[in-house]
PATOR-386751 format. One line per field, with one value per atom (N, C-alpha, C): residue number from 1; residue in three letters; atom name; z, x, y. Coordinates in nm, 3 decimals, always signed. Layout:
# PATOR-386751
pos	[NUM  ...]
code	[ALA  ...]
site	[CA  ...]
Z	[Z  ...]
X	[X  ...]
Y	[Y  ...]
# end
This chain:
# PATOR-386751
pos	[1  1  1  2  2  2  3  3  3  4  4  4  5  5  5  6  6  6  7  7  7  8  8  8  9  9  9  10  10  10  11  11  11  12  12  12  13  13  13  14  14  14  15  15  15  16  16  16  17  17  17  18  18  18  19  19  19  20  20  20  21  21  21  22  22  22  23  23  23  24  24  24  25  25  25  26  26  26  27  27  27  28  28  28  29  29  29  30  30  30  31  31  31  32  32  32  33  33  33  34  34  34  35  35  35  36  36  36  37  37  37  38  38  38  39  39  39  40  40  40  41  41  41  42  42  42  43  43  43  44  44  44  45  45  45  46  46  46  47  47  47  48  48  48  49  49  49  50  50  50  51  51  51  52  52  52  53  53  53  54  54  54  55  55  55  56  56  56  57  57  57  58  58  58  59  59  59  60  60  60  61  61  61  62  62  62  63  63  63  64  64  64  65  65  65  66  66  66  67  67  67  68  68  68  69  69  69  70  70  70  71  71  71  72  72  72  73  73  73  74  74  74  75  75  75  76  76  76  77  77  77]
code	[MET  MET  MET  ASN  ASN  ASN  LEU  LEU  LEU  MET  MET  MET  SER  SER  SER  ARG  ARG  ARG  LEU  LEU  LEU  MET  MET  MET  ILE  ILE  ILE  GLY  GLY  GLY  ALA  ALA  ALA  GLY  GLY  GLY  VAL  VAL  VAL  ALA  ALA  ALA  GLY  GLY  GLY  SER  SER  SER  LEU  LEU  LEU  LEU  LEU  LEU  THR  THR  THR  GLY  GLY  GLY  GLY  GLY  GLY  VAL  VAL  VAL  ILE  ILE  ILE  GLY  GLY  GLY  ALA  ALA  ALA  THR  THR  THR  ILE  ILE  ILE  ALA  ALA  ALA  GLY  GLY  GLY  PRO  PRO  PRO  LEU  LEU  LEU  ALA  ALA  ALA  VAL  VAL  VAL  SER  SER  SER  ALA  ALA  ALA  ALA  ALA  ALA  THR  THR  THR  SER  SER  SER  SER  SER  SER  SER  SER  SER  ALA  ALA  ALA  ALA  ALA  ALA  ALA  ALA  ALA  THR  THR  THR  ALA  ALA  ALA  ALA  ALA  ALA  SER  SER  SER  PRO  PRO  PRO  ALA  ALA  ALA  ALA  ALA  ALA  ALA  ALA  ALA  SER  SER  SER  GLY  GLY  GLY  THR  THR  THR  PHE  PHE  PHE  VAL  VAL  VAL  SER  SER  SER  ASN  ASN  ASN  GLU  GLU  GLU  THR  THR  THR  ALA  ALA  ALA  ALA  ALA  ALA  ALA  ALA  ALA  ARG  ARG  ARG  GLU  GLU  GLU  ALA  ALA  ALA  GLN  GLN  GLN  GLU  GLU  GLU  ASN  ASN  ASN  ALA  ALA  ALA  GLY  GLY  GLY  GLN  GLN  GLN  MET  MET  MET  PRO  PRO  PRO  THR  THR  THR  VAL  VAL  VAL  PRO  PRO  PRO]
site	[N  CA  C  N  CA  C  N  CA  C  N  CA  C  N  CA  C  N  CA  C  N  CA  C  N  CA  C  N  CA  C  N  CA  C  N  CA  C  N  CA  C  N  CA  C  N  CA  C  N  CA  C  N  CA  C  N  CA  C  N  CA  C  N  CA  C  N  CA  C  N  CA  C  N  CA  C  N  CA  C  N  CA  C  N  CA  C  N  CA  C  N  CA  C  N  CA  C  N  CA  C  N  CA  C  N  CA  C  N  CA  C  N  CA  C  N  CA  C  N  CA  C  N  CA  C  N  CA  C  N  CA  C  N  CA  C  N  CA  C  N  CA  C  N  CA  C  N  CA  C  N  CA  C  N  CA  C  N  CA  C  N  CA  C  N  CA  C  N  CA  C  N  CA  C  N  CA  C  N  CA  C  N  CA  C  N  CA  C  N  CA  C  N  CA  C  N  CA  C  N  CA  C  N  CA  C  N  CA  C  N  CA  C  N  CA  C  N  CA  C  N  CA  C  N  CA  C  N  CA  C  N  CA  C  N  CA  C  N  CA  C  N  CA  C  N  CA  C  N  CA  C  N  CA  C  N  CA  C  N  CA  C  N  CA  C  N  CA  C]
Z	[-11.214  -11.129  -11.197  -11.217  -11.286  -11.188  -11.240  -11.160  -11.059  -11.097  -11.006  -10.884  -10.904  -10.790  -10.699  -10.755  -10.673  -10.588  -10.647  -10.572  -10.460  -10.487  -10.385  -10.270  -10.304  -10.199  -10.118  -10.183  -10.112  -10.022  -10.070  -9.986  -9.867  -9.887  -9.775  -9.670  -9.714  -9.620  -9.546  -9.619  -9.554  -9.455  -9.491  -9.401  -9.275  -9.290  -9.171  -9.081  -9.140  -9.059  -8.982  -9.049  -8.984  -8.872  -8.898  -8.796  -8.677  -8.703  -8.593  -8.511  -8.577  -8.505  -8.417  -8.467  -8.386  -8.267  -8.289  -8.177  -8.075  -8.123  -8.031  -7.951  -8.016  -7.944  -7.843  -7.876  -7.784  -7.660  -7.680  -7.567  -7.487  -7.556  -7.488  -7.444  -7.498  -7.463  -7.315  -7.259  -7.115  -7.027  -7.073  -6.994  -6.987  -7.097  -7.100  -7.013  -7.013  -6.931  -6.784  -6.747  -6.606  -6.559  -6.649  -6.610  -6.592  -6.664  -6.653  -6.527  -6.478  -6.357  -6.246  -6.150  -6.039  -5.912  -5.824  -5.696  -5.595  -5.487  -5.387  -5.311  -5.301  -5.233  -5.313  -5.443  -5.526  -5.524  -5.517  -5.516  -5.385  -5.273  -5.146  -5.131  -5.189  -5.179  -5.265  -5.374  -5.464  -5.417  -5.328  -5.284  -5.179  -5.196  -5.101  -4.969  -4.866  -4.735  -4.736  -4.673  -4.674  -4.586  -4.476  -4.383  -4.399  -4.523  -4.543  -4.535  -4.537  -4.528  -4.589  -4.590  -4.646  -4.792  -4.867  -5.009  -5.025  -5.108  -5.139  -5.290  -5.333  -5.475  -5.535  -5.662  -5.730  -5.802  -5.796  -5.852  -5.743  -5.758  -5.649  -5.664  -5.786  -5.802  -5.912  -5.894  -5.997  -6.122  -6.103  -6.218  -6.305  -6.241  -6.317  -6.395  -6.332  -6.398  -6.518  -6.503  -6.614  -6.729  -6.698  -6.804  -6.875  -6.800  -6.861  -6.950  -6.903  -6.981  -7.108  -7.104  -7.222  -7.320  -7.283  -7.371  -7.364  -7.257  -7.239  -7.150  -7.160  -7.070  -6.935  -6.827  -6.695  -6.646  -6.605  -6.545  -6.397  -6.350  -6.208  -6.140  -6.032  -5.966  -5.895]
X	[+3.359  +3.274  +3.256  +3.136  +3.115  +3.115  +3.109  +3.122  +3.009  +2.889  +2.774  +2.787  +2.831  +2.845  +2.959  +3.066  +3.174  +3.127  +3.048  +2.994  +2.901  +2.820  +2.727  +2.804  +2.908  +2.989  +3.062  +3.117  +3.185  +3.091  +2.969  +2.871  +2.831  +2.820  +2.787  +2.897  +3.021  +3.134  +3.142  +3.127  +3.132  +3.017  +2.900  +2.785  +2.803  +2.860  +2.881  +2.990  +3.093  +3.195  +3.137  +3.055  +2.992  +2.899  +2.821  +2.730  +2.807  +2.915  +2.998  +3.061  +3.103  +3.160  +3.059  +2.937  +2.831  +2.796  +2.784  +2.752  +2.866  +2.991  +3.105  +3.113  +3.086  +3.089  +2.976  +2.862  +2.749  +2.779  +2.844  +2.876  +2.994  +3.101  +3.225  +3.225  +3.140  +3.138  +3.113  +3.007  +2.984  +3.093  +3.156  +3.263  +3.384  +3.416  +3.530  +3.504  +3.382  +3.348  +3.354  +3.303  +3.305  +3.447  +3.534  +3.672  +3.748  +3.709  +3.778  +3.739  +3.620  +3.573  +3.561  +3.652  +3.646  +3.614  +3.544  +3.512  +3.619  +3.629  +3.731  +3.700  +3.573  +3.538  +3.587  +3.576  +3.623  +3.775  +3.843  +3.988  +4.042  +3.979  +4.026  +3.993  +3.884  +3.849  +3.941  +3.992  +4.076  +4.221  +4.264  +4.403  +4.423  +4.528  +4.552  +4.608  +4.591  +4.643  +4.794  +4.865  +5.011  +5.067  +5.002  +5.054  +4.985  +4.958  +4.886  +4.976  +5.106  +5.198  +5.332  +5.419  +5.551  +5.553  +5.643  +5.655  +5.729  +5.671  +5.735  +5.754  +5.877  +5.910  +5.882  +5.841  +5.824  +5.952  +6.053  +6.183  +6.264  +6.289  +6.351  +6.502  +6.552  +6.696  +6.751  +6.875  +6.939  +6.966  +6.988  +7.013  +6.888  +6.772  +6.646  +6.626  +6.652  +6.639  +6.733  +6.854  +6.949  +6.901  +6.841  +6.787  +6.670  +6.583  +6.470  +6.518  +6.617  +6.669  +6.738  +6.794  +6.862  +6.763  +6.636  +6.535  +6.524  +6.577  +6.572  +6.455  +6.412  +6.310  +6.376  +6.324  +6.391  +6.389  +6.507  +6.519  +6.549  +6.585  +6.614  +6.485  +6.448  +6.321  +6.324]
Y	[+8.289  +8.369  +8.504  +8.542  +8.669  +8.786  +8.905  +9.026  +9.040  +9.005  +9.021  +8.929  +8.805  +8.715  +8.759  +8.815  +8.868  +8.985  +9.072  +9.186  +9.140  +9.039  +8.988  +8.922  +8.847  +8.784  +8.890  +8.990  +9.099  +9.176  +9.200  +9.270  +9.185  +9.055  +8.966  +8.963  +8.957  +8.956  +9.089  +9.200  +9.332  +9.349  +9.302  +9.312  +9.229  +9.109  +9.026  +9.084  +9.145  +9.211  +9.328  +9.405  +9.520  +9.475  +9.373  +9.320  +9.266  +9.194  +9.142  +9.252  +9.360  +9.473  +9.542  +9.556  +9.620  +9.532  +9.403  +9.312  +9.311  +9.308  +9.310  +9.437  +9.550  +9.678  +9.686  +9.628  +9.628  +9.545  +9.432  +9.345  +9.398  +9.438  +9.476  +9.622  +9.705  +9.847  +9.871  +9.816  +9.836  +9.775  +9.667  +9.607  +9.699  +9.764  +9.855  +9.978  +10.026  +10.143  +10.107  +9.991  +9.953  +9.923  +9.879  +9.854  +9.985  +10.089  +10.216  +10.291  +10.270  +10.339  +10.236  +10.244  +10.150  +10.226  +10.162  +10.223  +10.186  +10.260  +10.231  +10.103  +10.066  +9.942  +9.821  +9.828  +9.718  +9.710  +9.823  +9.823  +9.767  +9.797  +9.745  +9.598  +9.554  +9.413  +9.327  +9.382  +9.304  +9.296  +9.387  +9.385  +9.275  +9.194  +9.085  +9.137  +9.061  +9.097  +9.081  +9.174  +9.173  +9.061  +9.029  +8.930  +8.796  +8.754  +8.629  +8.507  +8.525  +8.412  +8.446  +8.350  +8.373  +8.329  +8.390  +8.358  +8.227  +8.139  +8.012  +8.006  +8.000  +7.998  +7.862  +7.861  +7.733  +7.692  +7.773  +7.739  +7.671  +7.542  +7.468  +7.454  +7.462  +7.440  +7.529  +7.570  +7.651  +7.568  +7.438  +7.351  +7.341  +7.333  +7.327  +7.456  +7.569  +7.698  +7.707  +7.656  +7.658  +7.572  +7.457  +7.372  +7.440  +7.505  +7.575  +7.689  +7.764  +7.876  +7.828  +7.707  +7.653  +7.591  +7.586  +7.530  +7.379  +7.322  +7.176  +7.140  +7.016  +6.964  +6.942  +7.002  +6.988  +6.843  +6.796  +6.662  +6.671  +6.789  +6.809  +6.851  +6.781  +6.820  +6.951]
# end
């Protein structure tokens, strides 16, 4: 591979990286701004109700938890 073809390939890679960065910033830029500024109506709508029910754990047995912590496939239901 001669020097000219290496330079052309490098310029192509650099150009595609730059283009991808510009497109990504164009798409993700407004999303980041809208995530940083939240309204109080959106915050109250997203908060769950406190009295929606009782907490039910998905951990059913201490033996199963011990097997998971040891890195074993749980055999205890």
